[in-house]
C-alpha positions as CSV (number, residue, x, y, z in Angstrom):
1,M,46.4,89.3,43.5
2,R,49.7,87.9,42.2
3,T,50.9,89.0,38.8
4,E,52.1,86.1,36.6
5,K,55.5,86.6,35.1
6,R,56.3,84.1,32.4
7,G,59.7,82.5,31.6
8,V,61.0,80.1,29.0
9,V,64.1,77.9,29.2
10,L,65.5,76.4,26.0
11,V,67.5,73.2,26.7
12,G,70.1,71.9,24.3
13,H,72.3,68.8,24.5
14,G,75.6,70.6,25.1
15,G,78.9,70.1,23.4
16,I,82.5,69.5,24.4
17,P,84.8,72.4,23.7
18,K,87.4,71.5,21.1
19,D,90.3,72.5,23.3
20,C,89.1,70.6,26.4
21,P,91.4,67.7,27.1
22,Q,89.9,64.5,25.9
23,E,91.1,62.7,29.0
24,F,88.7,64.9,31.1
25,V,85.7,63.7,29.1
26,T,86.8,60.1,29.0
27,K,87.2,60.0,32.8
28,L,83.9,61.8,33.4
29,K,82.0,59.3,31.2
30,R,83.7,56.4,33.0
31,L,82.8,57.8,36.4
32,E,79.2,58.4,35.3
33,T,78.9,54.8,33.9
34,Q,80.3,53.3,37.1
35,R,78.0,55.4,39.3
36,R,74.9,54.5,37.3
37,A,75.7,50.8,37.3
38,A,76.1,50.9,41.1
39,K,73.1,53.2,41.5
40,L,75.1,55.7,43.6
41,Q,75.2,59.5,44.0
42,P,77.9,61.4,42.0
43,S,81.3,61.4,43.7
44,R,83.1,64.6,44.5
45,E,85.6,63.7,41.7
46,E,82.7,63.3,39.2
47,I,81.1,66.6,40.3
48,E,84.3,68.5,40.1
49,L,85.2,67.1,36.7
50,D,81.7,67.8,35.4
51,Q,82.0,71.4,36.6
52,T,85.5,71.8,35.0
53,I,84.1,70.7,31.6
54,R,80.9,72.8,31.9
55,R,82.8,75.9,32.9
56,W,85.5,75.5,30.3
57,P,86.1,78.8,28.5
58,R,84.3,78.8,25.1
59,T,84.2,80.7,21.9
60,A,82.3,80.2,18.7
61,A,85.4,78.4,17.3
62,T,85.8,76.1,20.3
63,D,82.1,75.3,20.8
64,P,80.1,75.9,17.7
65,Y,77.2,73.9,19.2
66,R,76.8,76.5,22.0
67,D,77.0,79.3,19.5
68,G,74.3,77.6,17.4
69,L,72.0,77.1,20.3
70,E,72.4,80.8,21.3
71,A,71.5,81.8,17.7
72,V,68.3,79.7,17.9
73,A,67.6,81.2,21.3
74,A,68.0,84.7,20.0
75,Q,65.4,84.0,17.3
76,L,63.0,82.4,19.8
77,R,63.5,85.2,22.3
78,S,62.6,87.8,19.7
79,Q,59.3,86.1,19.1
80,L,58.4,85.7,22.8
81,E,58.0,89.3,23.7
82,G,58.1,90.2,27.4
83,V,59.0,86.7,28.5
84,L,62.1,86.1,30.7
85,F,64.3,83.8,28.7
86,G,67.2,81.4,29.5
87,I,69.2,78.6,27.9
88,A,70.4,75.5,29.5
89,F,72.4,72.4,28.6
90,N,72.0,68.7,29.5
91,E,75.7,68.1,29.7
92,F,79.2,69.4,29.0
93,C,78.2,73.0,29.1
94,A,76.7,75.6,31.5
95,P,74.3,76.6,32.7
96,T,72.4,73.5,33.8
97,L,68.6,73.4,33.6
98,E,68.6,73.8,37.4
99,E,70.7,76.9,37.2
100,A,68.7,78.4,34.3
101,V,65.4,77.9,36.2
102,E,66.8,79.3,39.4
103,D,68.0,82.4,37.5
104,L,64.5,83.0,36.0
105,I,62.9,82.6,39.4
106,Q,65.4,85.1,40.9
107,K,64.3,87.5,38.1
108,G,60.6,87.0,39.2
109,A,59.3,84.2,36.9
110,T,56.2,82.5,38.4
111,Q,55.4,80.4,35.4
112,I,58.3,78.7,33.5
113,T,58.0,76.6,30.4
114,V,60.9,74.4,29.5
115,T,61.4,73.2,25.9
116,T,64.2,71.5,24.1
117,T,65.8,71.2,20.7
118,M,65.7,67.4,21.1
119,F,62.6,66.7,19.0
120,T,62.4,63.0,18.5
121,P,61.1,60.4,21.0
122,G,63.5,57.9,22.5
123,G,66.2,60.1,23.9
124,S,67.1,59.8,27.6
125,H,67.7,63.5,27.9
126,S,64.3,64.6,26.7
127,E,62.3,61.7,28.0
128,I,63.9,61.0,31.4
129,E,66.5,63.6,32.5
130,I,64.6,66.8,31.8
131,P,61.4,65.6,33.4
132,E,63.3,64.3,36.5
133,I,65.0,67.7,36.9
134,I,61.7,69.5,36.7
135,D,60.1,67.1,39.2
136,H,63.0,67.7,41.5
137,L,62.6,71.5,41.2
138,R,58.9,71.7,41.8
139,P,58.9,71.1,45.6
140,R,61.7,73.6,46.0
141,H,59.6,76.3,44.3
142,P,55.9,75.6,45.2
143,G,54.9,79.1,44.0
144,V,56.3,78.6,40.6
145,E,54.4,76.7,37.8
146,L,57.0,74.6,35.9
147,R,55.8,73.1,32.6
148,Y,57.6,70.9,30.1
149,A,56.7,71.5,26.5
150,W,57.3,68.0,25.3
151,P,56.8,65.7,23.4
152,F,56.7,67.5,20.1
153,D,54.0,66.9,17.5
154,L,55.8,64.6,15.0
155,K,53.6,65.8,12.1
156,Q,54.8,69.4,12.7
157,I,58.4,68.3,13.0
158,A,58.0,66.3,9.7
159,G,56.4,69.4,8.1
160,T,59.4,71.6,9.1
161,L,61.8,69.0,7.7
162,V,59.8,68.9,4.4
163,E,60.2,72.7,4.2
164,Q,63.9,72.3,4.7
165,I,64.2,69.6,2.1
166,R,62.3,71.7,-0.4
167,R,64.6,74.7,0.3
168,F,67.5,72.5,-0.9
169,S,65.8,70.5,-3.6
């Protein structure tokens, strides 16, 4: 009988480090736009540029978004006792969702739930990209159950926002 080992990946958007040259980001976005319009695969140049930005050295000062997501992740991890845990980013930052899932599988996860900090409907990352990545990973790991904990209950999200408003009112 196989023992289930649970894992969780928290996906954030990803931020551009403040000291990363703007021309790198501008060029990457231009290459992505051209590729999507032509419905092509990423070029070697686009892949290398994406990796350069994702792997750019970061500190709390140069990438406060990453620091903030890690703080949320620490709170979440402490409430999910005994669960393997990872973070991932949609763009501009590493690790990618693929890398985070692969890491948890290497650590023995057989059941992985992916969730995101992107709560509202209508976003391409949360509604299109994350599900596509999960669908791409499933055949590569048939023994691993991959779930996506989305969409969020908007009533619960509104309740959290009401609590926040009341804290500051």
